DRENDO-1510 file (C-alpha; in Angstrom, 1 decimal, always signed):
<recs>
REC; n; res; u; v; w
REC; 1; UNK; -17.7; -1.7; +13.2 .
REC; 2; UNK; -19.0; -5.2; +13.5 .
REC; 3; UNK; -22.0; -6.9; +11.5 .
REC; 4; UNK; -22.6; -8.1; +8.0 .
REC; 5; UNK; -24.5; -5.4; +6.7 .
REC; 6; UNK; -23.8; -1.7; +5.7 .
REC; 7; UNK; -25.9; +1.5; +6.6 .
REC; 8; UNK; -27.9; +2.5; +3.6 .
REC; 9; UNK; -28.1; -0.8; +1.9 .
REC; 10; UNK; -31.5; -2.0; +0.4 .
REC; 11; UNK; -33.0; -5.4; +0.6 .
REC; 12; UNK; -32.3; -5.9; -3.2 .
REC; 13; UNK; -28.6; -4.4; -3.1 .
REC; 14; UNK; -26.0; -6.8; -1.6 .
REC; 15; UNK; -23.7; -5.0; +1.0 .
REC; 16; UNK; -20.1; -4.4; -0.3 .
REC; 17; UNK; -18.9; -5.8; +2.8 .
REC; 18; UNK; -20.6; -9.1; +3.4 .
REC; 19; UNK; -18.8; -10.1; +6.7 .
REC; 20; UNK; -16.9; -7.6; +9.0 .
REC; 21; UNK; -15.7; -8.2; +12.4 .
REC; 22; UNK; -13.5; -6.3; +14.7 .
REC; 23; UNK; -10.9; -7.9; +17.0 .
REC; 24; UNK; -9.3; -6.1; +20.3 .
REC; 25; UNK; -6.2; -8.4; +19.7 .
REC; 26; UNK; -5.6; -11.1; +17.3 .
REC; 27; UNK; -2.5; -12.8; +15.8 .
REC; 28; UNK; -3.0; -11.7; +12.2 .
REC; 29; UNK; -5.8; -10.3; +10.5 .
REC; 30; UNK; -4.7; -11.8; +7.2 .
REC; 31; UNK; -4.7; -15.4; +8.9 .
REC; 32; UNK; -8.5; -14.9; +10.0 .
REC; 33; UNK; -9.5; -13.7; +6.7 .
REC; 34; UNK; -8.0; -16.5; +4.8 .
REC; 35; UNK; -9.4; -19.0; +7.3 .
REC; 36; UNK; -12.9; -17.2; +6.5 .
REC; 37; UNK; -12.4; -17.9; +2.8 .
REC; 38; UNK; -11.5; -21.3; +3.2 .
REC; 39; UNK; -14.5; -21.9; +5.3 .
REC; 40; UNK; -16.8; -20.5; +2.3 .
REC; 41; UNK; -17.4; -16.8; +3.4 .
REC; 42; UNK; -18.5; -14.6; +0.7 .
REC; 43; UNK; -16.7; -11.6; -0.6 .
REC; 44; UNK; -15.8; -9.1; +0.5 .
REC; 45; UNK; -14.8; -9.9; +4.1 .
REC; 46; UNK; -13.0; -7.6; +6.3 .
REC; 47; UNK; -11.2; -8.0; +9.7 .
REC; 48; UNK; -10.0; -5.1; +11.6 .
REC; 49; UNK; -7.6; -5.5; +14.7 .
REC; 50; UNK; -6.6; -2.9; +17.4 .
REC; 51; UNK; -3.4; -4.9; +17.8 .
REC; 52; UNK; -1.8; -7.9; +16.2 .
REC; 53; UNK; +0.5; -10.1; +18.2 .
REC; 54; UNK; +1.7; -12.0; +15.0 .
REC; 55; UNK; +1.4; -9.4; +12.4 .
REC; 56; UNK; +3.6; -9.9; +9.2 .
REC; 57; UNK; +5.1; -8.0; +6.3 .
REC; 58; UNK; +6.6; -9.3; +3.0 .
REC; 59; UNK; +9.4; -11.8; +3.0 .
REC; 60; UNK; +8.3; -13.4; +6.4 .
REC; 61; UNK; +9.0; -10.2; +8.2 .
REC; 62; UNK; +7.0; -9.4; +11.5 .
REC; 63; UNK; +4.9; -6.3; +11.5 .
REC; 64; UNK; +4.0; -4.8; +15.2 .
REC; 65; UNK; +2.5; -1.7; +16.3 .
REC; 66; UNK; +1.2; -0.4; +19.6 .
REC; 67; UNK; -2.4; -1.1; +20.5 .
REC; 68; UNK; -4.4; +1.9; +19.0 .
REC; 69; UNK; -1.6; +3.1; +16.8 .
REC; 70; UNK; -2.1; +1.8; +13.6 .
REC; 71; UNK; -5.1; +0.9; +11.5 .
REC; 72; UNK; -4.8; -2.9; +10.9 .
REC; 73; UNK; -7.0; -4.8; +8.6 .
REC; 74; UNK; -7.5; -7.5; +5.9 .
REC; 75; UNK; -9.7; -7.7; +3.1 .
REC; 76; UNK; -10.9; -11.2; +1.5 .
REC; 77; UNK; -12.0; -11.3; -2.2 .
REC; 78; UNK; -13.0; -14.4; -4.5 .
REC; 79; UNK; -11.7; -13.1; -7.6 .
REC; 80; UNK; -13.2; -15.4; -10.1 .
REC; 81; UNK; -14.3; -12.4; -12.1 .
REC; 82; UNK; -10.5; -11.2; -12.4 .
REC; 83; UNK; -8.0; -13.1; -14.7 .
REC; 84; UNK; -5.4; -14.6; -12.5 .
REC; 85; UNK; -2.7; -12.5; -14.0 .
REC; 86; UNK; -4.7; -9.4; -13.2 .
REC; 87; UNK; -5.1; -10.4; -9.3 .
REC; 88; UNK; -2.2; -7.9; -8.3 .
REC; 89; UNK; -4.7; -5.2; -9.3 .
REC; 90; UNK; -6.8; -5.9; -5.8 .
REC; 91; UNK; -3.7; -4.6; -3.7 .
REC; 92; UNK; -3.3; -1.7; -6.3 .
REC; 93; UNK; -6.8; -0.4; -5.8 .
REC; 94; UNK; -6.6; -1.0; -2.0 .
REC; 95; UNK; -3.5; +1.2; -1.9 .
REC; 96; UNK; -4.9; +3.8; -4.3 .
REC; 97; UNK; -8.2; +3.9; -2.2 .
REC; 98; UNK; -6.3; +4.4; +1.2 .
REC; 99; UNK; -4.1; +7.1; -0.3 .
REC; 100; UNK; -7.2; +8.9; -1.5 .
REC; 101; UNK; -8.9; +8.3; +1.7 .
REC; 102; UNK; -6.2; +9.3; +4.1 .
REC; 103; UNK; -5.1; +12.7; +2.5 .
REC; 104; UNK; -8.4; +14.4; +3.1 .
REC; 105; UNK; -8.7; +13.4; +6.7 .
REC; 106; UNK; -5.2; +14.3; +7.5 .
REC; 107; UNK; -5.4; +17.7; +5.7 .
REC; 108; UNK; -2.9; +16.5; +3.1 .
REC; 109; UNK; -2.7; +17.9; -0.7 .
REC; 110; UNK; -3.9; +15.5; -3.1 .
REC; 111; UNK; -0.9; +13.3; -4.3 .
REC; 112; UNK; +1.0; +13.6; -1.1 .
REC; 113; UNK; +0.9; +9.9; -0.4 .
REC; 114; UNK; +2.8; +8.1; -3.1 .
REC; 115; UNK; +3.1; +4.5; -3.9 .
REC; 116; UNK; +6.6; +2.7; -3.8 .
REC; 117; UNK; +6.7; -0.5; -5.6 .
REC; 118; UNK; +5.6; -3.1; -4.8 .
REC; 119; UNK; +3.6; -2.6; -1.7 .
REC; 120; UNK; +4.2; +0.6; +0.4 .
REC; 121; UNK; +2.6; +3.8; +0.7 .
REC; 122; UNK; +5.4; +6.6; +1.4 .
REC; 123; UNK; +5.4; +10.4; +1.9 .
REC; 124; UNK; +8.4; +12.4; +0.8 .
REC; 125; UNK; +10.1; +14.9; +3.3 .
REC; 126; UNK; +10.7; +18.5; +2.7 .
REC; 127; UNK; +10.7; +20.8; -0.3 .
REC; 128; UNK; +13.5; +22.1; -3.0 .
REC; 129; UNK; +15.0; +24.1; +0.2 .
REC; 130; UNK; +14.3; +21.7; +2.9 .
REC; 131; UNK; +17.5; +19.6; +4.1 .
REC; 132; UNK; +15.3; +16.7; +4.7 .
REC; 133; UNK; +14.3; +16.6; +0.9 .
REC; 134; UNK; +15.1; +13.3; -0.5 .
REC; 135; UNK; +13.7; +11.2; +2.3 .
REC; 136; UNK; +10.8; +9.0; +1.7 .
REC; 137; UNK; +9.0; +7.9; +4.8 .
REC; 138; UNK; +6.9; +4.9; +4.8 .
REC; 139; UNK; +3.3; +5.5; +6.1 .
REC; 140; UNK; +1.6; +1.9; +5.3 .
REC; 141; UNK; +2.5; -1.4; +3.9 .
REC; 142; UNK; +0.3; -4.0; +2.1 .
REC; 143; UNK; +0.8; -7.9; +2.1 .
REC; 144; UNK; -1.3; -9.9; -0.5 .
REC; 145; UNK; -1.8; -13.7; -0.3 .
REC; 146; UNK; -3.5; -15.9; -2.6 .
REC; 147; UNK; -4.9; -19.5; -2.8 .
REC; 148; UNK; -6.4; -21.2; -5.8 .
REC; 149; UNK; -5.6; -19.0; -8.7 .
REC; 150; UNK; -6.6; -20.6; -11.6 .
REC; 151; UNK; -9.0; -22.9; -10.1 .
REC; 152; UNK; -12.9; -22.6; -9.6 .
REC; 153; UNK; -12.3; -21.3; -6.1 .
REC; 154; UNK; -9.7; -18.5; -6.4 .
REC; 155; UNK; -9.2; -16.5; -2.9 .
REC; 156; UNK; -7.2; -13.3; -2.2 .
REC; 157; UNK; -6.4; -11.8; +1.0 .
REC; 158; UNK; -5.1; -8.1; +1.1 .
REC; 159; UNK; -3.7; -6.9; +4.3 .
REC; 160; UNK; -2.9; -3.2; +5.2 .
REC; 161; UNK; -1.2; -1.7; +8.2 .
REC; 162; UNK; -1.4; +2.1; +8.2 .
REC; 163; UNK; +0.6; +4.1; +10.9 .
REC; 164; UNK; -2.1; +6.4; +12.3 .
REC; 165; UNK; -2.2; +7.8; +15.8 .
REC; 166; UNK; +1.3; +7.1; +16.3 .
REC; 167; UNK; +3.8; +9.9; +17.4 .
REC; 168; UNK; +7.3; +10.2; +16.4 .
REC; 169; UNK; +8.4; +10.0; +19.9 .
REC; 170; UNK; +7.1; +6.5; +20.2 .
REC; 171; UNK; +8.5; +5.1; +16.8 .
REC; 172; UNK; +11.0; +2.3; +17.2 .
REC; 173; UNK; +14.4; +3.9; +17.1 .
REC; 174; UNK; +15.8; +1.8; +14.3 .
REC; 175; UNK; +12.9; +3.1; +12.2 .
REC; 176; UNK; +12.5; +6.5; +13.4 .
REC; 177; UNK; +14.3; +8.1; +10.3 .
REC; 178; UNK; +12.3; +6.0; +7.9 .
REC; 179; UNK; +8.6; +5.9; +8.9 .
REC; 180; UNK; +5.8; +8.4; +9.5 .
REC; 181; UNK; +2.2; +8.3; +10.7 .
REC; 182; UNK; -1.0; +10.4; +9.7 .
REC; 183; UNK; -0.6; +12.3; +13.1 .
REC; 184; UNK; +2.6; +13.4; +12.2 .
REC; 185; UNK; +1.8; +14.4; +8.7 .
REC; 186; UNK; -1.3; +16.4; +10.0 .
REC; 187; UNK; +0.7; +18.5; +12.6 .
REC; 188; UNK; -0.2; +16.4; +15.5 .
REC; 189; UNK; -3.9; +16.4; +14.8 .
REC; 190; UNK; -5.8; +13.5; +16.4 .
REC; 191; UNK; -6.6; +11.3; +13.6 .
REC; 192; UNK; -9.5; +8.9; +14.1 .
REC; 193; UNK; -8.8; +5.5; +12.7 .
REC; 194; UNK; -12.6; +4.8; +12.3 .
REC; 195; UNK; -12.8; +7.8; +10.1 .
REC; 196; UNK; -10.0; +6.7; +8.1 .
REC; 197; UNK; -11.5; +3.1; +7.7 .
REC; 198; UNK; -15.1; +4.5; +6.7 .
REC; 199; UNK; -13.4; +7.0; +4.1 .
REC; 200; UNK; -11.3; +4.2; +2.8 .
REC; 201; UNK; -14.1; +1.9; +2.2 .
REC; 202; UNK; -16.1; +4.4; +0.6 .
REC; 203; UNK; -13.4; +4.7; -2.0 .
REC; 204; UNK; -12.6; +1.3; -2.4 .
REC; 205; UNK; -16.2; +0.0; -3.4 .
REC; 206; UNK; -16.4; +1.8; -6.7 .
REC; 207; UNK; -12.9; +0.7; -7.7 .
REC; 208; UNK; -13.5; -2.9; -7.0 .
REC; 209; UNK; -16.8; -2.5; -8.8 .
REC; 210; UNK; -14.8; -1.3; -11.9 .
REC; 211; UNK; -12.4; -4.3; -11.5 .
REC; 212; UNK; -15.4; -6.6; -11.9 .
REC; 213; UNK; -16.2; -5.3; -15.1 .
REC; 214; UNK; -12.6; -5.1; -16.3 .
REC; 215; UNK; -11.9; -1.5; -15.6 .
REC; 216; UNK; -8.7; -0.4; -13.7 .
REC; 217; UNK; -7.6; +3.4; -13.7 .
REC; 218; UNK; -3.9; +2.8; -15.0 .
REC; 219; UNK; -3.2; +6.6; -15.0 .
REC; 220; UNK; -4.1; +7.1; -11.5 .
REC; 221; UNK; -2.0; +4.1; -10.4 .
REC; 222; UNK; +1.0; +5.3; -12.4 .
REC; 223; UNK; +0.6; +8.9; -11.2 .
REC; 224; UNK; +1.1; +7.9; -7.8 .
REC; 225; UNK; +4.3; +6.0; -8.2 .
REC; 226; UNK; +7.4; +7.2; -6.5 .
REC; 227; UNK; +9.7; +4.6; -8.0 .
REC; 228; UNK; +9.5; +5.6; -11.7 .
REC; 229; UNK; +12.7; +7.8; -12.9 .
REC; 230; UNK; +14.7; +6.9; -9.7 .
REC; 231; UNK; +17.8; +4.8; -9.4 .
REC; 232; UNK; +17.1; +2.2; -7.0 .
REC; 233; UNK; +18.7; -0.5; -5.0 .
REC; 234; UNK; +16.7; -3.8; -5.8 .
REC; 235; UNK; +17.0; -6.6; -3.3 .
REC; 236; UNK; +15.9; -10.4; -3.8 .
REC; 237; UNK; +15.1; -13.0; -1.1 .
REC; 238; UNK; +18.1; -14.8; -1.8 .
REC; 239; UNK; +20.4; -11.9; -0.8 .
REC; 240; UNK; +21.5; -10.8; -4.1 .
REC; 241; UNK; +21.1; -7.1; -5.1 .
REC; 242; UNK; +21.5; -4.8; -7.9 .
REC; 243; UNK; +21.3; -1.0; -8.5 .
REC; 244; UNK; +19.1; -0.3; -11.6 .
REC; 245; UNK; +17.3; +2.7; -13.3 .
REC; 246; UNK; +13.4; +2.4; -12.8 .
REC; 247; UNK; +11.9; +3.8; -15.9 .
REC; 248; UNK; +8.2; +3.0; -15.0 .
REC; 249; UNK; +5.6; +0.4; -14.4 .
REC; 250; UNK; +3.8; -2.1; -16.6 .
REC; 251; UNK; -0.2; -1.3; -15.8 .
REC; 252; UNK; -0.8; -4.8; -17.4 .
REC; 253; UNK; +1.4; -7.0; -15.2 .
REC; 254; UNK; +2.2; -4.7; -12.3 .
REC; 255; UNK; +6.1; -5.3; -13.2 .
REC; 256; UNK; +8.7; -2.8; -12.4 .
REC; 257; UNK; +10.3; -1.8; -15.5 .
REC; 258; UNK; +14.1; -1.2; -15.4 .
REC; 259; UNK; +16.7; +0.1; -17.9 .
REC; 260; UNK; +18.7; -2.8; -19.5 .
REC; 261; UNK; +20.5; -2.1; -22.7 .
REC; 262; UNK; +20.7; -6.1; -23.2 .
REC; 263; UNK; +16.7; -6.2; -23.2 .
REC; 264; UNK; +14.3; -5.7; -26.1 .
REC; 265; UNK; +13.3; -2.1; -26.2 .
REC; 266; UNK; +16.0; -1.4; -23.8 .
REC; 267; UNK; +14.0; -2.3; -20.6 .
REC; 268; UNK; +13.0; -5.5; -18.7 .
REC; 269; UNK; +10.5; -6.4; -16.3 .
REC; 270; UNK; +10.9; -7.3; -12.6 .
REC; 271; UNK; +8.2; -9.3; -10.9 .
REC; 272; UNK; +9.6; -9.7; -7.6 .
REC; 273; UNK; +12.1; -7.9; -5.2 .
REC; 274; UNK; +12.0; -5.1; -2.8 .
REC; 275; UNK; +13.3; -1.5; -3.2 .
REC; 276; UNK; +15.7; -0.7; -0.3 .
REC; 277; UNK; +17.0; +2.6; -1.4 .
REC; 278; UNK; +16.2; +5.0; -4.1 .
REC; 279; UNK; +17.9; +8.0; -5.3 .
REC; 280; UNK; +15.5; +11.1; -5.4 .
REC; 281; UNK; +16.3; +13.5; -8.2 .
REC; 282; UNK; +17.5; +16.9; -6.9 .
REC; 283; UNK; +15.7; +20.0; -7.9 .
REC; 284; UNK; +17.6; +22.5; -10.2 .
REC; 285; UNK; +18.9; +25.6; -8.2 .
REC; 286; UNK; +17.4; +28.5; -10.3 .
REC; 287; UNK; +20.3; +30.9; -8.8 .
REC; 288; UNK; +23.1; +28.5; -9.6 .
REC; 289; UNK; +21.5; +26.9; -12.8 .
REC; 290; UNK; +22.7; +23.4; -11.9 .
REC; 291; UNK; +21.3; +20.5; -10.1 .
REC; 292; UNK; +22.1; +19.6; -6.6 .
REC; 293; UNK; +23.4; +16.2; -6.1 .
REC; 294; UNK; +20.7; +13.7; -5.6 .
REC; 295; UNK; +20.4; +12.3; -1.9 .
REC; 296; UNK; +20.1; +8.7; -1.4 .
REC; 297; UNK; +17.2; +7.8; +0.8 .
REC; 298; UNK; +16.5; +4.4; +2.7 .
REC; 299; UNK; +12.8; +3.6; +2.2 .
</recs>
């Protein structure tokens, strides 16, 4: 997977991935890509690792996976072609491209993989009669980091870790109830990380090309959102938390929209925070003609 050119590129067409390297083990692929960009590497650059020793998620959390169990990658961009307040859309198209790529590889129905604001890919458990219904399990997470936005040298790094070849029997005990993997979702098929990566890059390239000319598929992004219409517990870095009704997302800013009778139009925008719990609406029981009590799920 290493090399600076892609198969099928012509001498007159620049490859989508300008720099691409694979590491058996590294501290953090985000750190590698940020260093490349700082040294002048052209976009788009891609670092992939079999294992990270210092992988991290949002809010300074560690993110570790056994060797070979997850697809671990970071992409580097120089988004001078994107307004600073639209840079969040890079993470959005990365998330959508991965969801679109992973579903057919794992034989999942389109729309199975959902987006949980602000940075997770999740899958809901069960159906209307399944006792597990109401649980959302984390499949992947993203971490976006930027430097120099608003300057003549803006840089953006988007890291992604997806659980692929990771059996439930090996999940960390404290996460077994809230995580999943492509292997588990596919019924135990052996999912090849290389196939997932290739499918992801094929879907990402046209979405980034669209961003370059000012196009973003707002409806596709909104349709995959799990958070809309849910009661959620929103936690902040300072430890504060509130329970709010999430009424949607703003495709212009990426903000979570929550009901607030004190705000204009009865809602306000939330730009930071993390959803730790959400309440998934229960289906209506046709026989009883009444809705079951919603279940609270940690995600």
